[in-house]
C-alpha positions, 0 to 999 in steps of 0.5 A: 523549470517549466512554467505554465502560462500562468507562471505556476510551476508545472515541472521543475528538473535536474542535470544530474542522476542524484536528486536535489533536496528541493525536489526530493522535498516536492516528490515525498510532499506529491506523492507521502510515501511509497507508491507500490500498489498496498505499500505507502510506506512513510520514507522513501527512494525516488525512483526515476521513471525512465531510468538515468541510462536510457535519459530520463531526466531527473525531473518529478513527472519522471520519479515516483517515490518508492520503498526500499523493499519495492524499490530494489524489486523494480530494480532487480526482480523484475517489477515493473513501473510507468506513468500515464498521460493522466499521471498516474502510475501503472505496475507490473509484475515480472510477467508483465499483468498489471497489478491492481490497485488497492484501495486505502485503508480503512479510516479509523474511528476517533474512538474505535472502542467505543465504534466497537460497542456501538456495532457489537450492541446493534448485533446483539452481542454481549461481550463479557470479561468469560467470553474467551472460555472454553466450556471445556471441563477436561472430559475425553474428547468425543472423536466422532462429534468434532467430526460432524461439527468441523467437517463439511462433507461429515453425517 
């Protein structure tokens, strides 16, 4: 263990490639899911950012939580991950281009049905049981009219 000046634990490490249970719990607590941009799957595997075979230690600062799919992508499909001095992870495509950060999903309101109704009322929408029913009564299709409506350059 490495401690800060105030005695707080800064780093915990192990001498083996396998991640001990205590470090795994700390990793899950810190990452809270797959760190690959846009994923966030809750269940994951510990990934050595600097590979164990290249001298990468089994420490919390050298680990990232990745789901099975993205762990395979990093090891077998050429995706790369590194941790910058500020602690942020950066992912790169196999061609070396940086993967953009993905914002977290929007918060779901406590009562989503009421929130949707309020938004519809504000927009003047009146939705009822027959809203999605077509007005078609079985007459033949007017192809010319349909093309005029659907194609932006028609007319």
